[in-house]
N, C-alpha and C positions, 0 to 999 in steps of 0.2 A: 451413875457410877458403876463400874464393873465390880460385881460382888466378889470376884476372885481376889482382888487386890484391896489392900487397906488404903486409906486416904494418903498416908505417907508414901506408900509404895507407888501409888498413882502419880504423885507429885515428882517422885524421883525418876520414874520412867519418862514422864513428860519432859523433865529437865534434860535428861540424857538424849532424848530424841531431838530436842531443840538444839542442843550442842552439836549433835551429829549432822543435822541439816544445815548448820551454819559453818561447818568445818570442811566444806568441799574445797578441794585444791584444783585449780584450773591454771594451766601454764601454756605459754605460746610455743608452738612447734617451730622448728628451724627452717621454715620456708620464708625466704626473703621477699618474695614478690607479693605475697598476700598474708594477711593475718589469719592464722589457724590456731585454734585453742583446743587443748586436750584435757579431759578430766583425768586426774591422777589419783589412782587408788592403790597402786602397787609400785615397786621398784621397776617392774617391767614396763608399766605405763610411762614411767619417768624416762626409761631408755628409748621409748618410742618417740620422744620429743626430738630425737636426732635422726628421724627417718630419712630426711633429705640427704644428710651427710652419709648415711649408711648406704643409700642406693641412689646416687645422683643420676645414673643412667635411666632409672625408672621415672624420675621426675622429668627429665628431658624428653623421654618418650611420651609421657602424658601431655606435655606442653606442645607436642607435635600434632595432637588431635585437632579437629575443627569444631566450631560451634555446631550444636545440634547433633553431634555424634552420640552413639550409644556405647557405653563402656561397662563391661562385666568385670568386676573386681572379685575374683574367686579366691577365697581365703583372705577376706578383708581385714580380719582381726579387729582392731578398734577403729579402723577407718582412716588411717593417715593418708593413704594414696587416693582413696575416694574423695577425701576433702581437698587434696591438691587439685584434682580434676575439677571439682565443683567451683572452688574459689578462683582458679586461674581463668576459667571461662565465664566468670561472673554468673554462674548458675545456668548458663545457656548450653547445657549438656545434660544428658540423662545417664545416671550411674545406677547400676544394680549391684549392691554390695552383699555378697554371700558369706555368711559366717555361722557355722552350726554350733560352736561352743557357747554355752549360755552366758558365761561371765564376760566373754569378749563381745557377744551380741549386745548385752546390756550397755557396755561402754561405747560400742559403736553407735547405738541409738542416742545415748547421752551426748556424744560428740556431735552428732548431726543436729541435735537440738541446740547445743551451745553455739554452734556456728551458723544456725538458722539456714540449714541446707535441706530441710525436709521436703522442699518443693522440687528438688532435683536429684536427691539420693534416695533410692528405695532399698532399705535394709531387709534382707530375707534370711531367716534362720533355717537354712537348708544346707545339706551336704550335696555335693555334685559328684557323680561317678559314672560308670558305664551301665548302671541298672537303675530303674525306678522302683523303689521298694522302701519298706521300713528296715533300717539297718542299725547296727550297734556302733556308737561313737565312744571311743575309749580315751579317757582323759589322763594325760601324764601329770597334770597339775590343774588346779582350779583357780589359780591366781589370775586376776585380770591382766590381759595382755599376753598370757602364756601361749606357747605354740607346741608343735610336734605331737599333737593328738592324732589318733588314727581312726579310720573308718573300717569296720569289718573286724579284722584281726588285730590284737594288740602287739604290733611289731614295729620297732623303731626304724629310723633311717639306716642304721648299720645292720639291719636284719635280725637284731636281737629282740627277744620277746620281753615284755614288762607286765607288771601287775598294775592295772589301771587303778587310780584312786577313786574313779567313778565311771560307771558305764551308763550311757543314756541312749534310749531308742530315739532315732531321728529319722525324718523323711529324707530320703536320698533320691535325687532326680538325675536323669540324663538331661543335658542341656537341650538336646533335640526334643525330648518330651515336654520340657518346661516351656519352650518356645511354642510348640504345637498346641498343647492343652490350654495354656493360659494366655495365648496370643501376645506374649512378650516380644517386642521387636528384636530381630536379630542384631547382635552387637556388631559394631565396626571395629572394636578393639577388645581384646580379652587379656587379662592378667591372671596367671595361675600360680599360686604359691601355697601349696597344701602339704608340704613336707612328706612327699613320697607317693601321692595318689594322682600325680599329674597325668600319667599315661591313660589311666582309666577314664578320667574326665574327657580327654581328647577323643577317646574311642566313642564315648557317649555323645559326642558333639559332631559326628561325621557329617551329617546333612547340613548343619549350621556352618561348619568350617569350609565346606566345599562351595558355599554361597559366596558370590563376589562381594556381598555386603561386608564380610569380615576382611579387614585390610591388614591388621597386624595382630600378633600374639606374642606376649611376653611370658616365658616359663622359667621358673627357677629350677635349675638342674644341678644335681650333684654328679660331677664328671667321673667320680670313682665308681658309680653304680651303672652296671651294664644296662639295666632297664631304662635308665634315663637317657642313655645314648640312643635308644630306640625311638625316643620322642622326635628327634630331628628327622628320622626316616619316615615316621608317621605323618608329620606335618608336610614333608616333601610330597607324600602321596596326595595330600589335600590341596596342593598347589602353592605351598609356601617355600621360601628360601631363607636361609639364615642371613640376617642383616648385620648383627653385632653380637659379641660375647663379652660380658663384663663380669670380672671376678670381684667378689666381695673384698673390699680393701679396708673397710672401717673396723671389721672384727678380726680378732686373732683366732685362727682355727688350726686344729691339728690336721694338716693336709695329708697325713697318712690315713686318716679316717674320713675326712670330708673335703670336698672341693666345690663349694657352692658358687655358681655363676648364674647370672641372668642372661638368658638367650632371648633375643628379639628377632622374630620372624616376620617377613612381610610377603604379601602376595605379588 
C-alpha cells in the first residue's frame, strides 16, 4: 500500500479511477460509407463528429486517391480525415498524421486505436514549417479538439496577439528534411490546415512539392489575408494549378474578418 494514502483514501481513488475508465464516450462520425468512431472528451470533439458535413469537398478529394498512395495530413487534429482515408481504402493506403498539440495528439492516437488503423496511420507529434529546429508552440486552449494554436509567435489569424494559456517547446521540421533524414516516402497528396502557417510549410517542402510524386495539395486559405493569396502563386511555381475552391458552408462566419476556403491544387 502506498504509505502516503490511508486505506479509505486508496479505495476512494481506485473507485474514481474505475469509474473514469468506464466512462469513455465513443460516437460514430458522420461518414456514411464506412464506420468511423471518435473518442469524445470535449464539446469540440463532439463538433468533430460532423467533419464530413463541414468539409464535403475534403472527403470527396480523399476518395479520389488510389490504393497504396501516401497521404500527409498536416494539422490532423484528432484525425477525422486521416481516418476517412484509412477506412475508405480499407487500410490500403499510408497516412502520416502530423499534430503538435499534446491534447489533440492524444485523441488522435486514441481514435487510431479505436478504429484499429495503427497499421496504416502513423501519428507524429511534430510541427511542420520552413525551418528544422526546436520552436515554441503557443496554445489558445488545451481543450481536446481545439485549434488556432500558433508556432513561433503568439499571433492569431486576424494578426492580433494573444496570451497563450500554455507554451510548449516542440520539434519543428521542414517536410524536405523530414523526408530526407528519416527516409519517409514522398507523399502523393498533402492536406494543410494549420491556421495561418501554411505558406511556411510549403516553403519548407520545395524539393518535395517539385517532385512528380506529389499529385494534389489541399490548403485551407483565408481569402481576406494577403499572405494566403501568395500560396497560390507559390504552388504555381512548384508546378500546380488550382483545381477547385470550396467555401465553408457548414459554419457561420463573420466574413468581414474571415473567409475560409479549401483550395485544391493539382499537378
